[in-house]
C-alpha positions as a Python dict, from the first residue, in 0.01 Angstrom:
ca = {
    (1, 'M'): (0, 0, 0),
    (2, 'R'): (-129, -334, 130),
    (3, 'I'): (3, -615, -87),
    (4, 'A'): (-117, -977, -79),
    (5, 'I'): (127, -1235, -217),
    (6, 'V'): (-17, -1583, -268),
    (7, 'S'): (240, -1860, -312),
    (8, 'D'): (247, -2239, -298),
    (9, 'A'): (625, -2209, -257),
    (10, 'W'): (706, -2079, 88),
    (11, 'R'): (893, -2162, 407),
    (12, 'P'): (1024, -2406, 511),
    (13, 'Q'): (1104, -2476, 144),
    (14, 'I'): (1448, -2354, 40),
    (15, 'N'): (1470, -2252, -324),
    (16, 'G'): (1513, -1952, -551),
    (17, 'V'): (1142, -1869, -557),
    (18, 'V'): (1121, -1855, -177),
    (19, 'R'): (1442, -1651, -147),
    (20, 'T'): (1308, -1407, -405),
    (21, 'I'): (977, -1361, -225),
    (22, 'E'): (1147, -1321, 115),
    (23, 'T'): (1380, -1053, -19),
    (24, 'I'): (1104, -866, -203),
    (25, 'V'): (887, -865, 110),
    (26, 'Q'): (1170, -724, 323),
    (27, 'L'): (1245, -446, 74),
    (28, 'L'): (879, -352, 27),
    (29, 'Q'): (824, -343, 402),
    (30, 'A'): (1128, -118, 437),
    (31, 'E'): (955, 121, 194),
    (32, 'G'): (652, 130, 425),
    (33, 'H'): (426, -116, 243),
    (34, 'E'): (224, -375, 436),
    (35, 'V'): (283, -718, 284),
    (36, 'E'): (119, -1051, 369),
    (37, 'V'): (235, -1382, 221),
    (38, 'F'): (-40, -1643, 201),
    (39, 'G'): (155, -1970, 183),
    (40, 'P'): (95, -2338, 268),
    (41, 'D'): (199, -2272, 630),
    (42, 'R'): (-148, -2121, 687),
    (43, 'F'): (-342, -2422, 557),
    (44, 'R'): (-385, -2793, 597),
    (45, 'T'): (-144, -2964, 361),
    (46, 'L'): (-40, -3298, 220),
    (47, 'P'): (296, -3399, 67),
    (48, 'C'): (336, -3354, -306),
    (49, 'P'): (347, -3691, -487),
    (50, 'T'): (708, -3780, -581),
    (51, 'Y'): (831, -3473, -389),
    (52, 'P'): (724, -3500, -21),
    (53, 'E'): (940, -3205, 85),
    (54, 'I'): (686, -2981, -89),
    (55, 'R'): (354, -2943, 92),
    (56, 'L'): (39, -2880, -112),
    (57, 'S'): (-252, -2692, 44),
    (58, 'L'): (-560, -2909, 78),
    (59, 'F'): (-880, -2743, -51),
    (60, 'P'): (-764, -2392, 48),
    (61, 'G'): (-1039, -2200, -135),
    (62, 'S'): (-1284, -2094, 136),
    (63, 'R'): (-1018, -2022, 396),
    (64, 'L'): (-799, -1825, 153),
    (65, 'H'): (-1099, -1627, 29),
    (66, 'H'): (-1189, -1539, 390),
    (67, 'M'): (-832, -1432, 466),
    (68, 'L'): (-809, -1213, 156),
    (69, 'K'): (-1135, -1041, 250),
    (70, 'L'): (-1000, -974, 599),
    (71, 'F'): (-674, -833, 468),
    (72, 'A'): (-850, -626, 196),
    (73, 'P'): (-532, -566, -7),
    (74, 'D'): (-463, -284, -251),
    (75, 'A'): (-296, -533, -487),
    (76, 'I'): (-280, -912, -524),
    (77, 'H'): (6, -1109, -677),
    (78, 'L'): (-1, -1483, -750),
    (79, 'V'): (341, -1648, -743),
    (80, 'T'): (266, -2006, -846),
    (81, 'E'): (22, -2220, -1043),
    (82, 'G'): (-48, -2454, -749),
    (83, 'P'): (-358, -2503, -530),
    (84, 'L'): (-322, -2163, -363),
    (85, 'G'): (-258, -1988, -692),
    (86, 'W'): (-567, -2141, -847),
    (87, 'A'): (-780, -2060, -540),
    (88, 'A'): (-668, -1695, -544),
    (89, 'R'): (-726, -1676, -920),
    (90, 'A'): (-1083, -1804, -874),
    (91, 'F'): (-1143, -1550, -596),
    (92, 'C'): (-1026, -1262, -814),
    (93, 'R'): (-1205, -1375, -1129),
    (94, 'K'): (-1538, -1417, -949),
    (95, 'R'): (-1520, -1060, -813),
    (96, 'N'): (-1353, -892, -1113),
    (97, 'I'): (-1049, -809, -898),
    (98, 'P'): (-731, -741, -1099),
    (99, 'F'): (-420, -942, -1013),
    (100, 'T'): (-69, -1007, -1138),
    (101, 'T'): (117, -1337, -1175),
    (102, 'A'): (473, -1459, -1220),
    (103, 'Y'): (626, -1729, -1437),
    (104, 'H'): (894, -1866, -1204),
    (105, 'T'): (915, -2227, -1317),
    (106, 'R'): (911, -2405, -1651),
    (107, 'F'): (625, -2613, -1523),
    (108, 'P'): (547, -2793, -1853),
    (109, 'E'): (906, -2918, -1882),
    (110, 'Y'): (904, -3030, -1517),
    (111, 'V'): (579, -3222, -1566),
    (112, 'H'): (716, -3382, -1882),
    (113, 'A'): (1036, -3490, -1703),
    (114, 'R'): (831, -3663, -1433),
    (115, 'T'): (525, -3795, -1620),
    (116, 'R'): (605, -3769, -1995),
    (117, 'I'): (285, -3566, -2047),
    (118, 'P'): (330, -3370, -2375),
    (119, 'V'): (476, -3025, -2315),
    (120, 'A'): (216, -2863, -2544),
    (121, 'W'): (-68, -2984, -2321),
    (122, 'S'): (87, -2835, -2009),
    (123, 'Y'): (165, -2506, -2184),
    (124, 'A'): (-200, -2472, -2283),
    (125, 'F'): (-297, -2527, -1919),
    (126, 'V'): (-41, -2274, -1786),
    (127, 'R'): (-128, -2018, -2057),
    (128, 'W'): (-493, -2039, -1949),
    (129, 'F'): (-390, -1975, -1586),
    (130, 'H'): (-200, -1657, -1675),
    (131, 'A'): (-435, -1526, -1945),
    (132, 'P'): (-643, -1298, -1713),
    (133, 'S'): (-334, -1156, -1538),
    (134, 'A'): (-283, -780, -1566),
    (135, 'A'): (93, -848, -1586),
    (136, 'V'): (292, -1172, -1602),
    (137, 'L'): (634, -1112, -1445),
    (138, 'V'): (907, -1310, -1622),
    (139, 'V'): (1270, -1307, -1518),
    (140, 'A'): (1462, -1370, -1840),
    (141, 'Q'): (1443, -1226, -2190),
    (142, 'S'): (1495, -1570, -2341),
    (143, 'I'): (1195, -1704, -2146),
    (144, 'R'): (984, -1402, -2245),
    (145, 'N'): (1064, -1469, -2610),
    (146, 'E'): (969, -1834, -2570),
    (147, 'L'): (641, -1754, -2393),
    (148, 'T'): (549, -1492, -2652),
    (149, 'A'): (594, -1752, -2924),
    (150, 'R'): (358, -1981, -2728),
    (151, 'G'): (81, -1720, -2712),
    (152, 'F'): (137, -1564, -2368),
    (153, 'R'): (52, -1194, -2332),
    (154, 'N'): (114, -906, -2087),
    (155, 'L'): (470, -1022, -2017),
    (156, 'V'): (671, -785, -1797),
    (157, 'P'): (1047, -799, -1721),
    (158, 'W'): (1138, -892, -1365),
    (159, 'S'): (1508, -906, -1283),
    (160, 'R'): (1680, -1084, -994),
    (161, 'G'): (1938, -979, -743),
    (162, 'V'): (2198, -1123, -511),
    (163, 'D'): (2302, -1051, -154),
    (164, 'I'): (2658, -943, -225),
    (165, 'A'): (2727, -908, 149),
    (166, 'A'): (2632, -1271, 220),
    (167, 'F'): (2787, -1420, -93),
    (168, 'K'): (3141, -1299, -150),
    (169, 'P'): (3492, -1429, -223),
    (170, 'Q'): (3666, -1578, 81),
    (171, 'P'): (4020, -1704, 145),
    (172, 'R'): (4078, -2052, 6),
    (173, 'E'): (4117, -2320, 272),
    (174, 'Q'): (4344, -2622, 269),
    (175, 'L'): (4105, -2903, 183),
    (176, 'Q'): (4139, -3279, 198),
    (177, 'D'): (3941, -3299, -125),
    (178, 'A'): (4144, -3277, -443),
    (179, 'R'): (4107, -2963, -647),
    (180, 'P'): (3950, -2840, -861),
    (181, 'I'): (3623, -2840, -668),
    (182, 'W'): (3319, -2863, -897),
    (183, 'L'): (3007, -2748, -713),
    (184, 'Y'): (2635, -2798, -771),
    (185, 'A'): (2391, -2630, -529),
    (186, 'G'): (2014, -2658, -546),
    (187, 'R'): (1728, -2905, -529),
    (188, 'L'): (1812, -3267, -600),
    (189, 'A'): (1527, -3350, -835),
    (190, 'V'): (1501, -3512, -1177),
    (191, 'E'): (1424, -3188, -1360),
    (192, 'K'): (1756, -3041, -1243),
    (193, 'N'): (1946, -3294, -1459),
    (194, 'I'): (2212, -3346, -1189),
    (195, 'K'): (2322, -3680, -1330),
    (196, 'A'): (2459, -3495, -1633),
    (197, 'F'): (2702, -3325, -1394),
    (198, 'L'): (2785, -3628, -1182),
    (199, 'D'): (2850, -3845, -1490),
    (200, 'L'): (3121, -3609, -1617),
    (201, 'D'): (3482, -3723, -1628),
    (202, 'L'): (3648, -3432, -1450),
    (203, 'P'): (3967, -3395, -1246),
    (204, 'G'): (3933, -3308, -878),
    (205, 'T'): (3622, -3346, -661),
    (206, 'K'): (3248, -3295, -711),
    (207, 'W'): (3047, -3128, -435),
    (208, 'V'): (2666, -3139, -415),
    (209, 'V'): (2480, -2905, -178),
    (210, 'G'): (2104, -2931, -130),
    (211, 'G'): (1829, -3181, -58),
    (212, 'G'): (1542, -3330, -252),
    (213, 'P'): (1374, -3651, -368),
    (214, 'Q'): (1679, -3773, -564),
    (215, 'M'): (1930, -3737, -281),
    (216, 'K'): (1943, -4099, -160),
    (217, 'E'): (1952, -4236, -513),
    (218, 'L'): (2236, -4005, -615),
    (219, 'Q'): (2433, -4082, -299),
    (220, 'R'): (2411, -4455, -369),
    (221, 'R'): (2509, -4419, -732),
    (222, 'Y'): (2785, -4156, -708),
    (223, 'R'): (3002, -4251, -414),
    (224, 'D'): (3295, -4044, -536),
    (225, 'A'): (3098, -3718, -496),
    (226, 'R'): (3050, -3539, -163),
    (227, 'F'): (2690, -3467, -61),
    (228, 'F'): (2634, -3201, 206),
    (229, 'G'): (2252, -3199, 214),
    (230, 'S'): (2059, -2884, 293),
    (231, 'V'): (2275, -2625, 467),
    (232, 'D'): (2219, -2287, 633),
    (233, 'P'): (2303, -1965, 443),
    (234, 'Q'): (2640, -1925, 615),
    (235, 'E'): (2761, -2272, 516),
    (236, 'L'): (2619, -2230, 167),
    (237, 'S'): (2823, -1912, 128),
    (238, 'A'): (3135, -2094, 246),
    (239, 'R'): (3079, -2384, 2),
    (240, 'Y'): (3044, -2143, -288),
    (241, 'A'): (3361, -1959, -194),
    (242, 'Q'): (3569, -2277, -173),
    (243, 'A'): (3462, -2403, -515),
    (244, 'D'): (3663, -2358, -833),
    (245, 'C'): (3366, -2382, -1070),
    (246, 'F'): (2989, -2388, -1029),
    (247, 'V'): (2818, -2638, -1258),
    (248, 'F'): (2455, -2575, -1354),
    (249, 'P'): (2326, -2878, -1550),
    (250, 'S'): (1957, -2781, -1558),
    (251, 'R'): (1788, -2730, -1894),
    (252, 'T'): (1451, -2628, -1749),
    (253, 'D'): (1512, -2336, -1509),
    (254, 'T'): (1381, -1991, -1593),
    (255, 'F'): (1682, -1823, -1434),
    (256, 'G'): (1887, -2001, -1167),
    (257, 'L'): (1957, -1767, -876),
    (258, 'V'): (2231, -2001, -755),
    (259, 'M'): (2442, -1905, -1057),
    (260, 'V'): (2443, -1540, -951),
    (261, 'E'): (2527, -1637, -592),
    (262, 'A'): (2823, -1838, -721),
    (263, 'L'): (2943, -1546, -934),
    (264, 'A'): (2914, -1312, -634),
    (265, 'S'): (3144, -1556, -453),
    (266, 'G'): (3400, -1517, -731),
    (267, 'V'): (3322, -1857, -883),
    (268, 'P'): (3269, -1901, -1261),
    (269, 'V'): (2970, -2089, -1401),
    (270, 'A'): (2949, -2376, -1649),
    (271, 'G'): (2624, -2487, -1806),
    (272, 'Y'): (2428, -2559, -2120),
    (273, 'P'): (2341, -2278, -2367),
    (274, 'V'): (1971, -2274, -2270),
    (275, 'P'): (1734, -2018, -2112),
    (276, 'G'): (1853, -1944, -1763),
    (277, 'P'): (2229, -1978, -1812),
    (278, 'L'): (2206, -1768, -2129),
    (279, 'D'): (2060, -1482, -1923),
    (280, 'V'): (2326, -1502, -1651),
    (281, 'V'): (2647, -1601, -1827),
    (282, 'T'): (2634, -1319, -2081),
    (283, 'T'): (3010, -1283, -2119),
    (284, 'P'): (3289, -1543, -2150),
    (285, 'K'): (3470, -1363, -1869),
    (286, 'V'): (3243, -1524, -1609),
    (287, 'G'): (3184, -1875, -1739),
    (288, 'A'): (3121, -2100, -2035),
    (289, 'L'): (2814, -2255, -2197),
    (290, 'N'): (2837, -2554, -2427),
    (291, 'E'): (2625, -2851, -2530),
    (292, 'N'): (2923, -3056, -2413),
    (293, 'L'): (2904, -2984, -2040),
    (294, 'R'): (3257, -3114, -1977),
    (295, 'T'): (3394, -2870, -2234),
    (296, 'A'): (3207, -2588, -2062),
    (297, 'C'): (3350, -2686, -1723),
    (298, 'L'): (3711, -2698, -1843),
    (299, 'A'): (3672, -2361, -2016),
    (300, 'A'): (3494, -2186, -1728),
    (301, 'I'): (3750, -2275, -1465),
    (302, 'D'): (4003, -2033, -1615),
    (303, 'C'): (3782, -1727, -1552),
    (304, 'K'): (3902, -1467, -1303),
    (305, 'P'): (3722, -1434, -967),
    (306, 'A'): (3725, -1054, -988),
    (307, 'D'): (3539, -1060, -1319),
    (308, 'C'): (3278, -1297, -1176),
    (309, 'R'): (3223, -1075, -873),
    (310, 'A'): (3190, -759, -1082),
    (311, 'H'): (2933, -926, -1308),
    (312, 'A'): (2725, -1041, -1009),
    (313, 'E'): (2714, -688, -872),
    (314, 'T'): (2502, -583, -1173),
    (315, 'F'): (2215, -797, -1038),
    (316, 'T'): (2046, -587, -766),
    (317, 'W'): (1752, -672, -541),
    (318, 'A'): (1652, -305, -530),
    (319, 'R'): (1578, -314, -903),
    (320, 'C'): (1396, -646, -864),
    (321, 'A'): (1172, -503, -589),
    (322, 'A'): (1101, -185, -788),
    (323, 'Q'): (995, -382, -1096),
    (324, 'F'): (766, -598, -883),
    (325, 'R'): (606, -296, -714),
    (326, 'D'): (558, -106, -1040),
    (327, 'A'): (393, -407, -1209),
    (328, 'L'): (122, -443, -943),
    (329, 'H'): (-228, -353, -1056),
    (330, 'P'): (-429, -146, -805),
    (331, 'I'): (-760, -284, -681),
    (332, 'P'): (-1046, -28, -695),
    (333, 'R'): (-1109, 125, -353),
    (334, 'G'): (-1475, 33, -348),
    (335, 'T'): (-1403, -341, -372),
    (336, 'W'): (-1358, -387, 3),
    (337, 'Q'): (-1600, -118, 131),
    (338, 'P'): (-1852, -362, 281),
    (339, 'L'): (-1572, -518, 487),
    (340, 'K'): (-1357, -401, 776),
    (341, 'R'): (-987, -479, 761),
    (342, 'R'): (-894, -713, 1043),
    (343, 'V'): (-600, -921, 1157),
    (344, 'V'): (-540, -1218, 928),
    (345, 'P'): (-499, -1563, 1095),
    (346, 'N'): (-138, -1685, 1101),
    (347, 'A'): (-190, -2060, 1084),
    (348, 'A'): (-444, -2322, 984),
    (349, 'S'): (-715, -2379, 1243),
}
């Protein structure tokens, strides 16, 4: 099967959405499927306002439409509600081509955190985007319940996995930093609520791994925390393994893949009892959730590494890839008959 994946989130971005797509592509290709990712790297782009690390495709419609015709896929999946997602949606709607979508990000909450636009307005906008989708893939049961209550339809479960070979317990090193080590890993952006973690009165040392628009501000304000910036997968794995507790302060994530990576490294998780953490920390053996984040941290740190690792092993990428493949909606064979499949351009001309 030839599968077209259209995503505004793609390399060189480093986040859970990109890691999910990369892994799914690898597994589907191993099954013999031909997969093309149509990301911003193939188009002219401009930096996203307030978040320059993210590049937004500039008027991608005609070029994307041409590339999709050349590829002539058997199924089309839209990952994001950005410029590329909207362009692909328009292409499919105009030609009555079925497609699937995914709800990766609590976009209305993110917009509200940055602009104070009412959440209800943004949900109406996002619901309209997904309404024609043959299947809306949603990672967490708590998010599916929330979206159902807001009028979304055709919601399909889509689990997540973890690379248990890359993220694993490792021998503890002698560190200059005082223990316990409290770790946050992920984007440094306002919607991640990182200040809630850095403001906590906790013993030991706070580590922050990742980059983003808030990095310089947080470094200036929290001089007692250690900031490592964006790191490669090997160093990320090492940082997880040296931590005593992973702190996830976000209230807006749909899942939080970093929590599962931490658990695979034998590190318990502390967070708020909100969608995302509620779908990962499903037993007190692997972490603690509390509206008082400090209370959650002090409770989670007593969890056993072996229990955390065992829990993480229940999240498999094979299942994630199978759910994705099974949710795809086939495009009728006659759709592309007037066209010959050709090589798709790799980069913007």
